[in-house]
N, C-alpha and C positions, 0 to 999 in steps of 0.2 A: 781210376777210376776206368769205367766197364767202354769196352774201345765202343759198343753199339750207341752206348749212351751219345758219345760222343760227338759220331756219326750223326744221330738222328739233331743234335744240335745244332751242327754246323750243315747240315739239311738246311734245317728250317731257318737259322740265320741270310744262308746262301740265297735262299728263295721268298722269303717271306716279310723279312725285318726292315726293308727297304718301304714298303705299303704297296709297291707297283701292281704286284694281281691283286689287290683290295680295290684299288683304284682301276684297273684294269674291268675288274667282275662286274662293280658298282657302276662304272659309266655305262658297262653295255646296256645294261637292265632301265638303268635310264633312259638312256638312249630310245627303247622300246616302248617305256611310259609314256615321253614327249610324245613318238608319233605317233601314241593313240591319243594325244590331248587333243593336238595337232590333226591328225590323218596326213604327216608329210610324210610320205613312205622314203623323199628321197634322203631320210635322215638315216634309217638301216647300214646304207654300208659304212657311217661314221664308229659304227662296229669295230669294222676292220683299220679303220684308220687309228682307231683306238690302240687295238691290240700293234698297230706297224707300229706307234709312236712308243707304246711302252717297253717295246722288242728296243729301239733305240735308246732311251732312259736307258734299261738296261747296260745295255755293249758301252755306252757312252757316258754315264755317269756313277755308274753302280757298280761295275766293273773294275774301272781304275782304282775306285776308294778301299774294297772288301780283295776285289781277285777274282778268279774263277776257282772252282772247285769240280775236281772229276769224281764219280761217288760209286761203292761199291756196287758188283753187278745186281747183288739183290735190291739193294736201292733202288735203281733204273727202271727194274722188273716191278717194284712198286708203283715208279713213274708210268711205265707201260700199262698195269693195273687202271691206273687213273684215267689214261687215256682211252681204254677202251671201254671203260664205264661210261665216258664222257660219249665218246660214237654212236654205243649201244644206245646209249638217251636219245642222241640226238634220231637216231634211226625209228626209236619207237612213238617219239615224238611228234614226229611228222605224220604217222601214220593214227594216231590220235588224231590230229588236227582234223582226219576228214570225214572223223567220226563225231568231234565236239558239237558237232549242232544237233545232235541228238541227245537223250537226257532219261534220269532215272528220276521218279517223280517230279517233284518239284526242283530238283538240284541237277543246274547242267552238270555233265560228264566231264566238261574241260574243268569244272572248278573240283571234281575230285581227283583225274587223272594226272593234268597236268601238276599240278602242288606237288600228289604224290609223287609224281616223275622229280622236279625237281627239289626234294626232299632225299629220295632217297639215294639220286645221284651226289647230291653234295655232302652226306652223312659218307656214303663208302668212297668217297675219296677224300674226306677228310680226315678215315681210318686208314686209308693205303699212304695217304702220306702223312700221317702225323701230325695235321697242321686241324688243331683244334679251336679255332674260331670258325670254321667255315659249319662246326653245328650250328652254332647260332644265326650263320647266315645264311643258310635252310633254313632255320626257321622263319626269317624275314622273310627272304623271298616268297619260301610257300604258302606262307598265309596274304603276304600279300597278289600274288596271283591267285590264291582263292576268293577272297575278298573283289577284286577287282572279276573273277568271273561270273562269282555269284552276282554282282548288280548288273553284269554285263544280261544276263537274262531276267532281268531286271529292267529291260530298257534304261537302265542308270548306269552308263558308264562313267566308271572315276577311275581314273588311272593313276589320281596320287597312290593307290594303293598297290599300286608299282615305284611312283617316283619315290616315296617319302623312305621306303627300306634299302632302295639302292643308293639313294642321296647319304643315308645314315652307314653303308658303307663304303661311298666312296669319304666319307667325311674320316671312317676308320684309316684308311688310306694314306690321306693326307697327312695327318697326325704320326701312323709310322712313319710316313717318306720324310718329315720336317723333323721328326729325332734323329733318322739315318742320318740327315743330313749335317744335324749337330754335332754326333757322335763319331762320324765321318768327314770333317771337314777336306776341303779338296787337295789330293797330293801334291807336295810342292816338285 
């Protein structure tokens, strides 16, 4: 077998087979959708709480079952590229939010730039990390945000465009977590 293929498979299995990443990603967008639905701004910090809980689950439940892996410098560079893409995206996202109230014709700029940003970011991260399901998540979240922004511009706010795709991602994460727990029972 090719050593690069083995490392890639180990990387994917070590980071993503448990479904924690998927559940966290879906939860963050789900929280944003619920915040838009209810107007409860206090929900936004829950995204940070979900990240902390996900980290704790990785450390206390996942690592005892499969161990911890140290990757090559090249794989670590790929992770850093993905993080860099995310940081740049957040930076430009904040800039675009300031101009999101303007529009191009009847289409609000937020309905173009924000989904495009999500699509590009997730596609680049999927490419750098080799995690192919992120291509599906990119499409789900970008189309959901586009639908939300278009309806918002027509004075009809429907956060279900955010809640449904994020719910699907959370469901995928839960299914992966259950499968992981069945495959790797608690070590004795």
